[in-house]
C-alpha positions in Angstrom: 18.5 -47.2 -65.3 20.4 -44.1 -66.2 23.6 -46.1 -66.6 21.8 -48.5 -69.0 20.6 -45.5 -71.1 24.1 -44.0 -71.2 25.6 -47.4 -72.1 23.0 -47.9 -74.9 23.7 -44.4 -76.3 27.4 -45.1 -76.2 27.0 -48.4 -78.0 24.8 -46.7 -80.6 27.4 -44.0 -81.2 30.2 -46.6 -81.5 28.2 -48.6 -84.0 27.4 -45.4 -86.0 31.0 -44.3 -86.1 32.3 -47.8 -87.0 29.9 -47.9 -89.9 30.9 -44.6 -91.4 32.3 -44.6 -94.9 35.8 -43.2 -95.6 35.7 -39.4 -96.2 37.3 -39.5 -99.7 38.5 -36.2 -101.2 38.7 -36.4 -105.0 40.8 -34.4 -107.3 42.7 -34.5 -110.6 46.2 -34.1 -111.8 47.2 -32.7 -115.2 45.8 -35.0 -118.0 48.2 -37.3 -119.9 49.3 -35.3 -123.0 47.4 -37.4 -125.5 44.1 -36.6 -127.3 42.5 -39.9 -126.3 44.5 -41.2 -123.4 45.5 -44.8 -122.9 44.3 -48.0 -121.1 46.6 -50.7 -119.8 49.5 -48.3 -119.0 52.3 -49.1 -116.6 52.3 -46.7 -113.7 54.4 -46.2 -110.5 56.9 -44.1 -108.6 60.7 -43.7 -109.1 62.7 -41.3 -106.9 59.7 -39.2 -106.1 58.4 -38.9 -109.6 55.2 -40.4 -111.0 55.6 -42.4 -114.2 53.0 -43.5 -116.7 54.2 -45.6 -119.6 52.9 -47.6 -122.5 49.3 -48.7 -122.9 47.0 -48.7 -125.9 44.2 -46.8 -127.5 42.4 -46.2 -130.8 44.4 -43.3 -132.3 41.5 -42.2 -134.5 39.1 -42.2 -131.6 37.1 -45.0 -133.2 36.3 -48.5 -132.0 36.5 -52.1 -133.3 32.9 -51.8 -134.6 33.9 -48.8 -136.7 36.8 -50.6 -138.2 39.5 -48.9 -136.0 42.5 -50.8 -134.9 44.0 -50.7 -131.4 47.6 -49.3 -131.2 50.1 -49.6 -128.5 52.4 -46.8 -127.4 56.0 -46.8 -126.2 55.8 -43.3 -124.6 57.1 -42.8 -121.0 55.6 -39.8 -119.3 56.9 -38.3 -116.0 55.3 -35.9 -113.5 57.7 -34.5 -110.9 55.1 -32.9 -108.7 51.3 -32.9 -108.3 51.0 -29.3 -109.5 53.3 -29.9 -112.5 52.9 -30.9 -116.1 53.7 -34.2 -117.7 57.0 -34.5 -119.5 57.7 -37.0 -122.3 60.9 -38.4 -120.8 61.8 -41.4 -122.9 60.4 -44.5 -124.8 60.0 -48.1 -123.8 62.2 -50.7 -125.6 59.0 -51.6 -127.5 55.3 -50.5 -127.5 53.7 -52.4 -124.6 50.7 -52.4 -122.2 48.4 -54.6 -120.1 51.2 -55.9 -117.8 51.6 -55.5 -114.0 53.1 -52.4 -112.4 54.9 -52.5 -109.1 56.7 -49.6 -107.3 59.6 -50.9 -105.2 62.7 -49.2 -103.8 62.5 -46.2 -106.1 61.9 -48.3 -109.2 58.9 -49.0 -111.4 58.9 -52.7 -112.2 56.9 -53.7 -115.3 55.9 -57.3 -115.7 54.7 -59.0 -118.9 52.1 -57.3 -121.1 51.1 -57.3 -124.8 51.5 -55.4 -128.1 50.7 -56.0 -131.7 53.1 -58.9 -131.8 51.3 -60.8 -129.0 52.0 -61.3 -125.3 55.5 -61.0 -123.8 57.5 -62.5 -120.9 59.5 -59.4 -120.5 60.3 -57.9 -117.1 62.2 -54.7 -116.6 62.6 -51.9 -114.1 62.5 -48.2 -114.7 64.6 -45.8 -112.7 64.2 -42.0 -113.0 67.5 -40.4 -112.2 68.7 -36.8 -112.9 65.8 -36.2 -115.3 66.4 -39.4 -117.3 64.9 -42.8 -117.5 67.2 -45.8 -117.0 65.9 -49.3 -117.9 67.1 -52.5 -116.3 66.3 -55.9 -117.7 65.1 -58.4 -115.1 64.6 -62.2 -115.4 61.7 -63.0 -117.8 58.5 -64.7 -116.7 58.2 -68.5 -117.1 55.8 -67.8 -120.0 54.5 -64.8 -121.9 51.6 -63.3 -119.9 49.2 -60.3 -120.1 46.1 -59.2 -118.3 47.4 -60.5 -115.0 47.5 -58.9 -111.5 50.2 -58.6 -108.9 51.2 -57.2 -105.5 54.2 -57.2 -103.2 54.2 -59.0 -99.8 57.4 -58.0 -97.9 60.1 -58.2 -100.5 58.3 -60.8 -102.7 56.3 -60.0 -105.8 53.4 -62.3 -106.6 51.8 -62.5 -110.0 48.4 -64.3 -110.4 46.4 -65.4 -113.4 46.2 -63.7 -116.8 46.2 -64.8 -120.5 49.1 -66.6 -122.1 48.3 -65.4 -125.7 45.9 -63.1 -127.5 43.9 -66.0 -129.0 43.9 -68.2 -125.9 40.5 -69.8 -125.3 41.3 -70.3 -121.6 42.7 -68.1 -118.9 45.9 -69.0 -117.1 46.0 -70.7 -113.8 49.5 -69.5 -112.8 50.9 -68.1 -109.6 54.5 -67.0 -109.7 56.8 -65.2 -107.2 60.1 -63.2 -107.5 62.3 -62.1 -104.6 62.7 -58.4 -105.5 65.9 -58.1 -103.4 67.4 -61.0 -105.3 65.8 -60.8 -108.7 68.6 -62.9 -110.4 67.3 -65.9 -108.4 64.5 -66.0 -110.9 60.8 -66.7 -110.8 59.2 -69.5 -108.7 56.2 -71.5 -109.8 53.8 -71.8 -106.8 50.5 -73.7 -106.1 47.5 -71.8 -107.4 44.3 -70.8 -105.6 41.5 -73.3 -105.1 39.3 -71.8 -107.7 38.8 -71.1 -111.4 41.6 -69.7 -113.6 41.2 -66.0 -114.3 42.5 -62.8 -115.8 41.9 -59.1 -115.0 41.6 -59.8 -111.3 42.5 -57.3 -108.6 45.5 -58.2 -106.3 46.1 -56.8 -102.8 48.7 -57.0 -100.0 48.1 -56.4 -96.3 49.7 -57.6 -93.1 51.9 -60.2 -94.8 49.2 -61.7 -97.0 48.5 -61.7 -100.7 44.9 -61.2 -101.8 43.2 -62.2 -105.1 39.8 -60.7 -105.9 37.4 -61.4 -108.7 38.4 -61.5 -112.4 37.0 -63.2 -115.4 37.4 -66.8 -116.7 36.9 -67.7 -120.3 34.4 -70.2 -121.5 34.7 -71.7 -125.0 31.2 -71.4 -126.6 31.1 -72.7 -130.2 34.8 -71.7 -130.7 34.3 -68.3 -129.2 35.9 -67.3 -125.9 33.1 -66.0 -123.7 33.8 -64.2 -120.4 32.5 -65.6 -117.2 32.6 -63.0 -114.5 33.8 -64.2 -111.1 33.0 -62.9 -107.6 35.2 -65.3 -105.5 38.2 -64.2 -103.5 41.3 -65.8 -101.9 44.1 -65.1 -99.6 47.6 -66.5 -99.7 49.9 -66.4 -96.7 53.6 -67.5 -97.2 54.2 -70.7 -95.4 50.5 -71.3 -94.9 49.0 -71.4 -98.4 45.6 -70.4 -99.8 42.3 -69.7 -98.0 38.9 -69.0 -99.6 37.3 -65.7 -98.5 33.8 -64.3 -98.6 32.5 -63.7 -102.1 32.4 -60.1 -103.4 29.0 -58.4 -103.8 29.8 -58.0 -107.5 32.6 -58.7 -110.0 35.4 -56.0 -110.1 37.0 -57.1 -113.4 39.9 -54.8 -114.5 39.4 -52.4 -111.6 42.4 -50.2 -110.7 44.9 -52.3 -108.9 46.3 -53.2 -106.6 43.6 -52.8 -104.0 44.4 -49.9 -101.6 45.0 -50.6 -97.9 42.8 -48.6 -95.5 43.3 -48.5 -91.8 44.9 -51.7 -90.6 42.5 -54.3 -91.8 40.7 -53.1 -94.9 41.4 -53.1 -98.6 39.5 -50.8 -101.0 38.6 -51.6 -104.6 37.6 -48.7 -106.9 35.1 -49.5 -109.6 35.6 -52.3 -112.1 33.4 -54.0 -114.7 30.7 -56.0 -113.0 29.7 -57.8 -116.2 26.1 -56.6 -116.2 26.4 -55.3 -119.8 29.2 -57.6 -121.0 26.9 -59.5 -123.4 25.4 -56.3 -124.8 28.5 -54.2 -125.1 28.9 -54.7 -128.9 25.3 -53.9 -129.5 25.2 -50.8 -127.2 28.4 -49.3 -128.7 28.3 -45.5 -128.1 25.2 -45.9 -125.9 27.1 -48.0 -123.3 26.7 -46.1 -120.0 30.1 -46.9 -118.6 31.5 -49.2 -116.0 30.7 -49.4 -112.3 31.7 -46.5 -110.1 31.1 -48.3 -106.8 33.8 -48.6 -104.2 34.0 -51.8 -102.2 35.8 -52.3 -98.9 37.0 -55.7 -97.7 37.5 -56.2 -93.9 40.3 -58.8 -93.5 39.5 -59.4 -89.8 35.7 -59.8 -90.2 36.0 -61.4 -93.7 33.2 -59.1 -94.8 32.4 -56.8 -97.7 30.8 -53.4 -97.4 30.1 -50.4 -99.7 32.5 -47.5 -99.3 30.8 -45.0 -101.6 31.4 -44.1 -105.3 34.1 -42.8 -107.5 33.6 -39.1 -107.8 34.8 -37.7 -111.1 32.6 -34.6 -111.3 33.0 -32.4 -114.4 36.8 -32.0 -114.2 39.3 -30.7 -116.7 38.2 -32.9 -119.6 34.5 -31.8 -119.3 35.0 -29.1 -122.0 35.8 -31.8 -124.6 33.2 -34.3 -123.5 30.9 -33.5 -120.6 29.7 -37.1 -120.3 33.1 -38.8 -120.5 34.2 -36.9 -117.4 31.6 -38.7 -115.4 32.7 -42.2 -116.3 34.8 -44.4 -113.9 37.9 -46.0 -115.4 38.9 -49.7 -115.6 42.1 -51.3 -117.0 44.3 -49.0 -115.1 46.6 -48.8 -112.1 46.4 -47.4 -108.6 49.5 -45.6 -107.2 50.0 -44.0 -103.8 51.8 -40.7 -104.4 52.1 -37.5 -102.2 49.5 -38.9 -99.8 46.9 -39.6 -102.5 45.9 -42.6 -104.5 46.4 -41.8 -108.2 44.4 -43.5 -110.9 45.8 -42.6 -114.3 43.9 -43.0 -117.6 42.1 -46.2 -118.3 39.1 -47.3 -120.3 35.8 -45.5 -119.3 33.5 -47.5 -121.6 34.3 -50.2 -124.2 36.9 -48.8 -126.6 36.9 -45.3 -125.1 40.0 -44.2 -123.2 40.6 -41.2 -121.0 43.6 -39.0 -120.5 42.3 -37.9 -117.1 44.3 -38.7 -114.0 42.2 -39.0 -110.9 43.4 -38.6 -107.3 41.7 -39.5 -104.1 42.9 -38.7 -100.6 41.9 -41.5 -98.2 41.9 -40.7 -94.5 44.1 -43.2 -92.5 45.3 -44.9 -95.6 48.4 -47.0 -95.0 51.5 -45.3 -96.4 
């Protein structure tokens, strides 16, 4: 009897421990040196330095409904250490944003994107050496593409979905790969996932498998492209192909990507637009409460989703300018592992509103 009681207690403790949420420790780096900040920037690591480049904002602080026009930047900012200040190190070959960012072998690889001229097929790598930015041109994408997602599995970069042009009425059903060790071999066109085309999805990579989460499709309603928020998920293993996974509890459109590995069998997704207010965003304008701050965890072994807490911004350094803005969770941004912390630079905190804030979160047992 005593043995059964002890065994029951042990099992209860094991279940309690296994159900605990990650003990996140939130912080903030120096803000990007821009009054409004940017969404859609490229971000990554080169030779130990954090790079944030490009992106777009509304320079007058306005919005489309106030007559303001979006402007893209070509600025490349570099941060050498977490306690340092950002340096304007160089400029991109052209203003650009809303592409895919990949850190690989001390280079920040920038794939596709858009600017005032439309979408581009450009692919280039940034290398930060001796205080200077060097840019290498890589093979272009098969087609111009923006609002896509991507992740590296082994030495192969995978790019999934997106939008082929600014006025496209349909999202792109594309899945391309590039051998990062042999980039001159060019891009390969692969079979796509068994689901709807999409853009603004979240990619992930873990244990030799590529993951594709959520995103939004476009539906043509009376000549107007209307977003259809998706909650489905898929996994692609080289040599095996695609497999459908459990649906997400909610959409995570434009969440910081790629998803962050946690322990040996989990991927974390921070925030994202769940679409709850998508149809009312234009009417809400300045009254929009911001995007979701929920954190989702996907267990690749159990094929199960759980809640992992919420993004904690507190009232950090930008609270003096805007106490409310500092509480909003960002979308249309990147996640970068740097100095043992996940960095989420800038982004859009509600429709048309950018932030210069650079969040950090230390994740216990995160895969390095």
